[in-house]
Every structure is written in structure tokens, then in C-alpha cells.
C-alpha positions as a LaTeX table, in Angstrom:
\begin{tabular}{lrrr}
\hline
Residue & $x$ (\AA) & $y$ (\AA) & $z$ (\AA) \\
\hline
Met1 & 0.00 & 0.00 & 0.00 \\
Ala2 & 2.85 & 2.42 & 0.66 \\
Asn3 & 3.97 & 1.98 & $-2.98$ \\
Ala4 & 0.60 & 3.27 & $-4.22$ \\
Gly5 & 1.15 & 6.71 & $-2.68$ \\
Asn6 & $-2.48$ & 6.73 & $-1.57$ \\
Pro7 & $-2.59$ & 7.82 & 2.08 \\
Asp8 & $-6.30$ & 7.03 & 2.50 \\
Ala9 & $-5.84$ & 3.44 & 1.26 \\
Phe10 & $-2.88$ & 3.05 & 3.61 \\
Ile11 & $-4.79$ & 4.55 & 6.56 \\
Ala12 & $-7.74$ & 2.19 & 5.93 \\
Gln13 & $-5.63$ & $-0.67$ & 7.35 \\
Phe14 & $-5.61$ & 1.06 & 10.74 \\
Ala15 & $-8.15$ & 1.50 & 13.53 \\
Val16 & $-9.60$ & 5.01 & 13.87 \\
Asp17 & $-7.69$ & 5.48 & 17.14 \\
Ala18 & $-4.45$ & 3.89 & 15.90 \\
Thr19 & $-1.12$ & 4.92 & 17.36 \\
Ala20 & 2.09 & 4.99 & 15.31 \\
Met21 & 5.57 & 5.18 & 16.79 \\
Pro22 & 7.91 & 6.05 & 13.91 \\
Pro23 & 11.67 & 6.13 & 14.42 \\
Asn24 & 13.13 & 9.38 & 15.75 \\
Glu25 & 9.71 & 11.05 & 16.10 \\
Pro26 & 7.01 & 11.33 & 18.76 \\
Ala27 & 4.10 & 8.89 & 18.78 \\
Ala28 & 0.97 & 10.00 & 16.91 \\
Thr29 & $-2.58$ & 8.80 & 17.67 \\
Gly30 & $-5.90$ & 9.09 & 15.83 \\
Ala31 & $-6.15$ & 12.25 & 13.71 \\
Ala32 & $-2.49$ & 13.10 & 14.42 \\
Phe33 & $-1.49$ & 9.70 & 12.99 \\
Arg34 & $-3.59$ & 10.24 & 9.86 \\
Asp35 & $-2.02$ & 13.71 & 9.44 \\
Trp36 & 1.44 & 12.15 & 9.86 \\
Val37 & 0.76 & 9.60 & 7.09 \\
Arg38 & $-0.50$ & 12.29 & 4.71 \\
Ala39 & 2.50 & 14.54 & 5.41 \\
Phe40 & 4.92 & 11.62 & 4.97 \\
Met41 & 3.39 & 10.66 & 1.63 \\
Asp42 & 3.47 & 14.31 & 0.51 \\
Gln43 & 7.17 & 14.55 & 1.33 \\
Val44 & 8.39 & 11.30 & $-0.23$ \\
Thr45 & 7.63 & 8.74 & $-2.91$ \\
Val46 & 7.90 & 5.15 & $-1.72$ \\
Ser47 & 8.91 & 2.48 & $-4.21$ \\
Gly48 & 9.88 & $-1.15$ & $-3.96$ \\
Ala49 & 8.18 & $-1.57$ & $-0.58$ \\
Ala50 & 8.31 & $-5.20$ & 0.50 \\
Tyr51 & 6.93 & $-6.47$ & 3.80 \\
His52 & 7.66 & $-9.91$ & 5.24 \\
Gln53 & 5.66 & $-11.60$ & 7.97 \\
Asn54 & 7.98 & $-13.02$ & 10.55 \\
Glu55 & 5.56 & $-14.18$ & 13.25 \\
Ile56 & 1.93 & $-13.67$ & 14.19 \\
Phe57 & 0.46 & $-14.37$ & 17.62 \\
Ile58 & $-3.31$ & $-14.28$ & 18.15 \\
Glu59 & $-5.05$ & $-14.28$ & 21.49 \\
Gly60 & $-8.78$ & $-13.54$ & 21.46 \\
Asp61 & $-9.44$ & $-10.16$ & 19.82 \\
Leu62 & $-5.77$ & $-9.10$ & 19.78 \\
Ala63 & $-2.94$ & $-10.12$ & 17.50 \\
Val64 & 0.75 & $-9.24$ & 17.40 \\
His65 & 2.43 & $-9.21$ & 14.01 \\
Glu66 & 6.22 & $-9.08$ & 13.82 \\
Tyr67 & 7.42 & $-7.96$ & 10.39 \\
Ser68 & 10.44 & $-6.80$ & 8.45 \\
Phe69 & 10.48 & $-4.43$ & 5.51 \\
Ser70 & 12.57 & $-2.83$ & 2.82 \\
Trp71 & 11.74 & 0.17 & 0.64 \\
Thr72 & 13.21 & 3.04 & $-1.31$ \\
Ile73 & 12.19 & 6.55 & $-0.30$ \\
Thr74 & 12.74 & 9.44 & $-2.71$ \\
Pro75 & 12.16 & 13.02 & $-1.51$ \\
Ser76 & 9.33 & 14.67 & $-3.49$ \\
Ala77 & 11.31 & 17.92 & $-3.61$ \\
Gly78 & 14.22 & 16.10 & $-5.26$ \\
Gly79 & 17.35 & 14.61 & $-3.86$ \\
Glu80 & 19.01 & 11.28 & $-3.30$ \\
Ala81 & 16.83 & 8.18 & $-2.89$ \\
Ile82 & 17.27 & 6.27 & 0.35 \\
Asn83 & 17.22 & 2.47 & 0.45 \\
Glu84 & 16.13 & 1.32 & 3.86 \\
Ser85 & 15.31 & $-1.89$ & 5.67 \\
Gly86 & 13.97 & $-2.42$ & 9.14 \\
Lys87 & 11.61 & $-4.28$ & 11.43 \\
Gly88 & 8.46 & $-3.58$ & 13.37 \\
Ile89 & 5.53 & $-4.75$ & 15.42 \\
His90 & 1.84 & $-4.31$ & 14.61 \\
Ile91 & $-0.77$ & $-4.84$ & 17.28 \\
Leu92 & $-4.09$ & $-5.61$ & 15.64 \\
Arg93 & $-7.51$ & $-5.46$ & 17.22 \\
Arg94 & $-10.58$ & $-7.30$ & 15.94 \\
Gln95 & $-13.27$ & $-4.74$ & 15.06 \\
Ser96 & $-16.99$ & $-5.08$ & 15.81 \\
Asp97 & $-17.58$ & $-6.17$ & 12.19 \\
Gly98 & $-15.04$ & $-9.01$ & 12.59 \\
Ser99 & $-12.29$ & $-7.36$ & 10.52 \\
Trp100 & $-8.81$ & $-6.81$ & 11.87 \\
Arg101 & $-7.25$ & $-3.32$ & 11.96 \\
Ile102 & $-3.84$ & $-2.20$ & 13.15 \\
Ser103 & $-4.16$ & $-0.38$ & 16.48 \\
His104 & $-0.43$ & 0.16 & 17.11 \\
Asp105 & 2.54 & 0.28 & 14.77 \\
Ile106 & 6.12 & 0.67 & 15.94 \\
Trp107 & 9.07 & 0.29 & 13.61 \\
Ser108 & 12.77 & 0.98 & 13.41 \\
Ser109 & 15.38 & 1.16 & 10.71 \\
Asp110 & 18.33 & $-1.17$ & 10.33 \\
Thr111 & 20.20 & 1.73 & 8.68 \\
Pro112 & 22.68 & 3.30 & 11.10 \\
Val113 & 22.15 & 6.94 & 12.04 \\
Pro114 & 24.76 & 9.14 & 10.28 \\
Gln115 & 27.71 & 10.15 & 12.46 \\
Met116 & 27.41 & 13.66 & 13.90 \\
\hline
\end{tabular}
């Protein structure tokens, strides 16, 4: 979904009150999370996004999904593309209609932070 550049399609995977914890940024919940996704997709073009399921644990109406990813991010304003890989955890909650939506997403990059 990140490859499509469609923030609304991406956001549809998440619960209305979802919380995201991106690397090197504060957590964002609900409307702030949706704003974060839209701003991110305005600032970069994502290509080659690949997600791999590592493990899934389900207990009742909650599930934990451990994943890894790789993608290429190109700044919309121009500049060098960044190839990145990383890992993350989704917590999913079963909705009243029986569907599953991501309620929490935390991820980190395997790319080292540049030396200061």
C-alpha cells in the first residue's frame, strides 16, 4: 500500500484510534497519525516496498504481528533516494464487524544513524 502513494488506502488498514511510533519522532494517535501519514506521503515517494511476515500471535481479539520491511524513499522535492530496511511490530484489534485493523505500529530502521 505504501507503494501506491495513496494515504487514504494506507490509513484504511488502521483503527480510527491507531497509534504509530515512527523512528526518531514522537508517537501520533488518531487524527495526528492520519495527518502524519498524509505529510509523509506528501514529502516522499515510496517504491519497492516489501513487507515480510515473521511471526503472528493471536489471542482472542488481539494479535501481534512481527514484520520486516525494505523500501526506497525518494524526496518529493528532489534529492538522493534512500534504500532502507527495518523491522516492526503491529498490534491488531478485531473490530466489531469481525475485521482486523492495526491499532499500534512501531518500527525501526536497520540503517545506522549518520555520524554527527
